[in-house]
C-alpha positions in Angstrom: 27.4 6.7 11.5 27.5 9.9 9.4 25.0 12.5 10.4 22.9 14.2 7.8 22.6 18.0 7.3 20.1 18.5 10.2 17.8 16.5 12.4 15.6 19.5 13.0 13.1 20.7 10.5 11.2 23.9 11.2 7.6 23.1 12.0 6.3 25.9 9.8 8.0 24.7 6.7 5.1 22.7 5.1 4.3 22.3 1.5 0.7 23.0 0.2 -1.6 20.1 1.0 -3.4 20.3 -2.3 -0.2 20.5 -4.4 1.4 17.7 -2.4 -1.7 15.5 -2.7 -1.9 16.2 -6.4 1.7 15.3 -7.0 1.5 12.2 -4.9 -1.7 11.1 -6.6 0.0 11.7 -9.9 2.8 9.5 -8.8 0.3 6.9 -7.7 -1.2 7.0 -11.2 2.2 6.7 -12.8 2.9 3.7 -10.5 -0.5 2.2 -11.5 0.2 2.6 -15.2 3.7 1.2 -14.9 2.4 -1.7 -12.8 -0.4 -2.4 -15.3 2.1 -2.2 -18.1 4.2 -4.8 -16.3 1.2 -7.0 -15.7 0.4 -6.9 -19.4 3.9 -7.7 -20.4 4.1 -10.7 -18.0 0.6 -11.9 -18.7 1.0 -11.9 -22.5 4.5 -13.5 -22.3 3.7 -16.1 -19.7 0.0 -16.6 -19.9 -2.4 -16.9 -16.9 -0.5 -19.7 -15.2 2.9 -18.0 -15.4 1.3 -14.7 -14.3 -0.2 -16.6 -11.3 3.2 -18.1 -10.4 4.8 -14.6 -10.3 1.9 -13.1 -8.2 2.1 -16.0 -5.7 5.8 -15.5 -5.0 5.6 -11.7 -4.8 2.5 -11.9 -2.6 4.3 -14.3 -0.3 7.2 -11.8 0.2 5.0 -8.7 0.4 2.6 -10.2 3.0 5.4 -11.7 5.1 7.3 -8.4 5.2 4.3 -6.5 6.3 3.6 -9.0 9.1 7.2 -8.9 10.2 7.4 -5.1 10.4 5.5 -5.1 13.8 4.1 -1.6 13.1 7.5 0.1 13.5 6.7 2.3 10.4 3.7 3.8 12.2 5.9 4.8 15.1 8.4 6.3 12.7 5.9 8.7 11.2 4.3 9.6 14.5 7.5 10.1 16.5 9.5 11.5 13.6 6.6 13.9 12.8 6.2 15.2 16.4 9.9 15.0 17.6 12.2 15.9 14.7 15.3 15.5 16.8 14.6 11.8 17.0 14.8 11.1 13.3 18.5 10.2 13.0 18.2 7.5 15.7 14.9 6.3 14.2 16.7 5.8 10.9 19.5 3.7 12.3 17.1 1.8 14.5 15.0 1.1 11.4 17.9 -0.6 9.6 18.8 -2.8 12.6 15.2 -3.8 13.4 14.5 -4.6 9.7 17.5 -7.0 9.6 16.4 -8.8 12.7 12.7 -8.9 11.9 13.2 -9.7 8.2 15.6 -12.6 8.5 13.6 -14.0 11.4 10.4 -13.9 9.4 12.0 -15.4 6.3 13.3 -18.3 8.4 9.9 -18.9 10.0 8.2 -18.9 6.6 10.7 -21.3 5.1 10.1 -23.7 8.0 6.3 -23.5 7.6 6.5 -24.2 3.9 8.8 -27.2 4.5 6.4 -28.5 7.1 3.2 -27.7 5.1 4.1 -27.8 1.4 0.6 -26.6 0.4 1.6 -23.1 1.7 4.1 -22.9 -1.2 1.4 -23.4 -3.8 2.8 -24.5 -7.2 6.0 -22.3 -6.8 9.5 -23.6 -7.4 11.8 -24.0 -4.4 14.7 -21.9 -5.7 12.3 -19.0 -6.5 10.8 -19.2 -3.0 14.4 -18.7 -1.7 14.7 -15.6 -3.9 11.4 -14.1 -2.7 12.3 -14.8 1.0 15.7 -13.2 0.6 14.3 -9.8 -0.2 12.0 -9.6 2.9 14.6 -7.7 5.1 15.2 -5.2 2.2 11.5 -4.5 1.8 11.1 -3.9 5.6 13.9 -1.4 5.8 12.5 0.4 2.7 9.1 0.5 4.4 10.5 1.9 7.6 12.5 4.6 5.9 9.7 5.7 3.6 7.6 6.6 6.6 10.5 8.7 8.0 10.7 10.5 4.7 6.9 11.1 4.9 7.2 12.5 8.4 9.6 15.1 7.0 7.2 16.3 4.3 9.7 15.1 1.7 7.0 14.0 -0.7 8.9 14.6 -3.9 11.8 12.4 -2.8 9.3 9.8 -1.6 7.5 9.8 -4.9 10.8 9.4 -6.9 11.8 6.4 -4.8 8.3 4.9 -5.1 8.6 5.0 -8.9 11.8 3.0 -9.2 10.4 -0.5 -8.6 7.6 -0.4 -11.2 9.8 1.4 -13.7 12.5 -1.3 -13.3 9.8 -4.0 -13.8 8.5 -2.5 -17.1 12.0 -1.7 -18.6 13.6 -5.1 -17.8 10.6 -7.4 -18.3 9.7 -5.5 -21.5 13.2 -6.0 -22.8 13.2 -9.7 -21.9 9.8 -10.3 -23.4 10.8 -8.6 -26.6 13.8 -10.9 -26.8 11.6 -13.9 -26.1 13.4 -15.0 -22.9 11.1 -13.7 -20.1 10.4 -16.5 -17.6 8.8 -16.7 -14.2 12.2 -16.7 -12.5 13.4 -13.6 -14.5 10.2 -11.7 -13.7 10.5 -12.5 -10.0 14.2 -11.5 -10.1 13.4 -8.2 -11.7 10.8 -7.5 -9.0 13.3 -8.2 -6.3 15.8 -5.8 -8.0 13.2 -3.1 -8.1 12.4 -3.5 -4.4 16.1 -3.2 -3.6 16.6 0.0 -5.8 13.7 1.7 -4.0 15.1 0.9 -0.6 18.5 2.2 -1.7 16.8 5.4 -2.8 15.0 5.9 0.5 18.3 5.3 2.4 20.1 7.9 0.2 17.3 10.5 0.8 17.4 10.0 4.5 21.2 10.2 4.6 21.8 13.1 2.2 18.7 15.1 2.1 17.1 14.7 5.5 18.2 14.0 9.1 20.7 11.3 8.3 21.6 8.2 10.3 22.6 8.7 14.0 23.5 6.5 16.9 21.0 3.7 17.7 18.8 4.4 20.7 17.6 1.4 22.7 15.1 3.4 24.6 13.6 4.7 21.4 13.4 1.1 20.1 11.2 0.3 23.1 9.0 3.3 22.4 8.7 2.4 18.7 7.9 -1.2 19.5 5.4 -0.2 22.1 3.5 2.1 19.7 4.1 -0.2 16.7 2.7 -3.3 18.4 -0.5 -1.4 19.2 -0.9 -0.3 15.5 0.5 -3.6 14.1 -2.7 -5.8 14.3 -4.5 -3.3 12.1 -1.6 -2.9 9.7 -1.3 -6.7 9.3 -5.0 -7.2 8.9 -5.3 -4.3 6.4 -2.6 -5.8 4.2 -4.1 -9.2 4.7 -7.3 -7.8 3.3 -5.3 -6.8 0.1 -3.2 -9.8 -0.4 -4.3 -12.9 1.7 -7.0 -13.7 -0.9 -4.4 -14.1 -3.6 -2.3 -16.4 -1.4 -5.4 -18.5 -0.5 -6.6 -18.5 -4.1 -3.3 -19.7 -5.4 -3.1 -22.4 -2.8 -6.8 -23.6 -3.2 -7.5 -23.0 -6.9 -4.1 -23.0 -8.6 -1.9 -20.5 -10.6 -4.2 -20.1 -13.6 -7.2 -19.0 -11.5 -4.9 -16.6 -9.5 -3.5 -15.2 -12.8 -7.0 -14.3 -14.0 -8.0 -12.8 -10.6 -4.7 -10.8 -10.4 -5.6 -8.9 -13.6 -8.9 -7.8 -12.1 -7.1 -6.8 -8.9 -4.5 -4.8 -10.8 -7.3 -2.7 -12.3 -9.3 -2.4 -9.1 -6.3 -1.3 -7.1 -6.2 1.9 -9.2 -9.2 3.0 -7.1 -7.0 2.7 -4.0 -4.4 5.1 -5.1 -6.3 8.3 -4.3 -6.9 7.4 -0.6 -3.3 6.1 -0.4 -2.0 9.5 -1.7 -4.2 11.5 0.6 -3.2 9.4 3.6 0.5 10.0 2.9 0.2 13.7 2.5 -2.3 14.3 5.3 -0.7 12.1 8.0 2.0 14.5 9.1 -0.6 17.2 9.6 -2.9 14.9 11.6 0.0 13.9 13.8 0.4 17.5 14.8 -3.3 18.5 14.8 -5.6 19.0 17.8 -8.7 16.8 18.0 -10.8 19.6 16.5 -8.5 20.1 13.6 -8.3 16.4 13.0 -12.0 16.1 12.9 -12.3 18.9 10.3 -9.4 17.8 8.1 -10.3 14.1 8.0 -14.0 14.6 7.2 -13.4 17.2 4.5 -10.8 15.1 2.8 -13.0 12.0 3.1 -15.9 13.7 1.4 -13.7 15.1 -1.4 -12.3 11.6 -2.0 -15.8 10.1 -2.3 -16.6 12.7 -5.0 -13.4 11.9 -6.9 -13.8 8.1 -6.7 -17.4 7.8 -7.8 -17.0 8.6 -11.5 -13.8 6.5 -11.8 -15.6 3.5 -10.2 -18.6 3.8 -12.6 -16.3 4.1 -15.6 -14.3 1.0 -14.5 -17.5 -1.2 -14.3 -18.6 -0.1 -17.8 -15.2 -0.5 -19.3 -14.3 -3.9 -17.7 -14.4 -5.9 -20.9 -12.0 -3.5 -22.6 -9.7 -3.4 -19.6 -9.5 -7.1 -19.2 -9.8 -8.6 -22.7 -8.7 -5.9 -25.1 -5.6 -5.1 -22.9 -4.6 -8.5 -21.7 -6.0 -10.9 -24.3 -8.9 -13.3 -24.8 -7.4 -15.7 -22.2 -8.3 -13.2 -19.5 -12.1 -12.9 -20.3 -12.7 -14.6 -16.9 -11.4 -11.5 -15.2 -14.3 -9.2 -16.3 -16.8 -10.4 -13.6 -14.1 -10.4 -11.0 -13.3 -6.7 -11.7 -16.9 -5.6 -11.6 -17.5 -7.3 -8.3 -14.3 -5.8 -6.8 -15.1 -2.2 -7.7 -17.7 -1.4 -4.9 -15.2 -2.5 -2.3 -13.1 0.6 -3.2 -15.5 2.8 -1.1 -14.9 0.6 1.9 -11.1 0.9 1.4 -11.4 4.7 1.1 -13.0 4.8 4.6 -10.6 2.3 6.1 -7.5 4.2 4.8 -8.5 7.8 5.4 -10.4 7.5 8.7 -8.2 4.7 10.1 -5.0 6.6 9.4 -6.5 9.6 11.1 -7.3 7.6 14.3 -3.7 6.2 14.4 -2.3 9.7 13.8 -4.3 10.9 16.8 -2.7 8.1 18.9 -5.7 5.7 18.8 -4.3 2.9 16.7 -6.4 0.2 18.4 -9.6 1.9 17.1 -8.3 1.6 13.6 -7.4 -2.0 14.2 -11.0 -2.7 15.3 -12.4 -1.6 12.0 -9.8 -3.4 10.0 -10.3 -6.5 12.1 -14.0 -6.6 11.0 -12.9 -6.5 7.4 -10.2 -9.1 8.0 -12.6 -11.5 9.7 -15.0 -11.2 6.7 -12.2 -11.7 4.2 -10.9 -14.9 5.8 -14.3 -16.4 6.5 -15.7 -15.6 3.0 -12.6 -16.6 1.2 -12.6 -20.0 2.8 -16.3 -20.4 2.1 -16.4 -19.1 -1.5 -13.1 -19.8 -3.2 -13.4 -23.6 -3.3 -16.7 -23.3 -5.2 -16.3 -20.1 -7.2 -12.6 -19.5 -7.5 -11.6 -16.0 -8.4 -15.2 -14.7 -8.4 -15.5 -16.0 -4.9 -12.4 -14.2 -3.8 -13.7 -11.0 -5.5 -17.1 -11.3 -3.6 -15.3 -11.9 -0.4 -13.0 -8.9 -0.7 -15.7 -6.5 -1.8 -18.1 -7.4 1.0 -15.3 -7.3 3.6 -14.1 -3.9 2.5 -17.6 -2.4 2.7 -18.1 -3.9 6.1 -14.8 -2.6 7.4 -15.3 0.8 5.9 -18.7 1.2 7.5 -17.2 0.2 10.8 -14.4 2.8 10.3 -17.0 5.6 9.8 -18.9 4.6 13.0 -15.8 4.2 15.1 -14.3 7.5 13.9 -17.6 9.3 14.6 -17.9 7.9 18.1 -14.2 8.4 19.0 -13.9 12.0 17.9 -17.5 13.0 18.5 -18.4 13.6 14.8 -22.0 13.6 13.6 -22.6 11.1 10.8 -23.8 13.9 8.5 -20.2 15.2 8.4 -19.3 12.2 6.2 -22.1 12.8 3.6 -20.8 14.5 0.4 -22.3 17.9 -0.3 -22.4 20.1 -3.4 -20.2 22.7 -1.7 -17.4 20.2 -1.5 -17.2 20.2 -5.3 -16.7 23.9 -5.4 -14.0 23.8 -2.7 -12.3 20.9 -4.3 -12.3 22.6 -7.7 -10.7 25.7 -6.2 -8.1 23.7 -4.4 -7.2 21.8 -7.5 -6.9 25.0 -9.6 -4.6 26.5 -6.9 -2.5 23.3 -6.7 -2.1 23.3 -10.5 -1.0 26.9 -10.4 1.6 26.2 -7.7 2.9 23.1 -9.6 3.1 25.1 -12.9 5.0 27.9 -11.1 7.4 25.5 -9.5 8.1 23.9 -12.9 8.6 27.3 -14.5 
């Protein structure tokens, strides 16, 4: 295959953390706004039942692709971050592994749905085929995104990230305006958006970064060995985000899932800050000593708590406006779901930031332990609460599970890296430091734009 410009990136060439975090968080917000715009378009055009059908099919593909990835993306960012010369082989290995794992997983899921039709919910057979077919494409995009992240190429990563939601809003908006938007068209548009993002990641790796080199079987073994250690946590983490929707759609039907999905769409806006911080901080933590990792992780954790609190309070207060005024009277049942989901954001913040730091420091099983606690709570409480309470039961289960897992993440991180619990408590000095960093980041961004 064609080599890119260089597989070696100087270790000293690193963008400002605050500026990169701000830009990535801005991209997260743009993704959130576009995603919410798409949710509003689909919900108003198709109603709660149609929205539930779309969510069920996309959730099936998203959850399956994350299970099938086997944690290889975690190996990509760790190995690619610490051994730049391995990136070309990692890129090619990623494409090959994604094809094998993706088609294998799609085949297994198809067989399971045929054997147990309840797993397919109320979805149509042809649309399930469409959702299954995009799984390999999603996996390769996931693998390549982590390689881009390992190379500090956050601007390119953010651009690729925006493609899918932008495609959804433009195409679904046009179809809705023409009065021809259907469940099949919405799912097809989502599939096209996923494919475009993957193509963008491949182009960035090929033309802007290390490129695609010869496959390396020995590196595959290394990647799989590390990935399989990180994989249980990654699967359970994503299960915490999406399994409740699959279970809700199967147990309570598409309409109940449609209502719940609107609450989730708003609540997930609280996840974007820790997601952005994890992406930007991960390459540093991979290279950091234990002492540096302790300092960096706890400082960013405290800053994230300060930033999340006012947004969470505002979301609880504004829930009626967010659910009913934006999506319509049919979605009034989403208000309580959203309010119950909001406290779980603080647990997600702990799981994401501290769990990622543990994996970056080559302790993925410790992260998996915290996530496992949340996952066990999610499954147990979903099964217990959804049949009786529907979407509200799913919201209660998720929020309790996130808080339990987040608490476990704090305790495990503290014990593993010998951090006093007081280091996680927000302090007034954090606000002054945070304000200074944000001002500096805005100046750098403004200078870059000029």
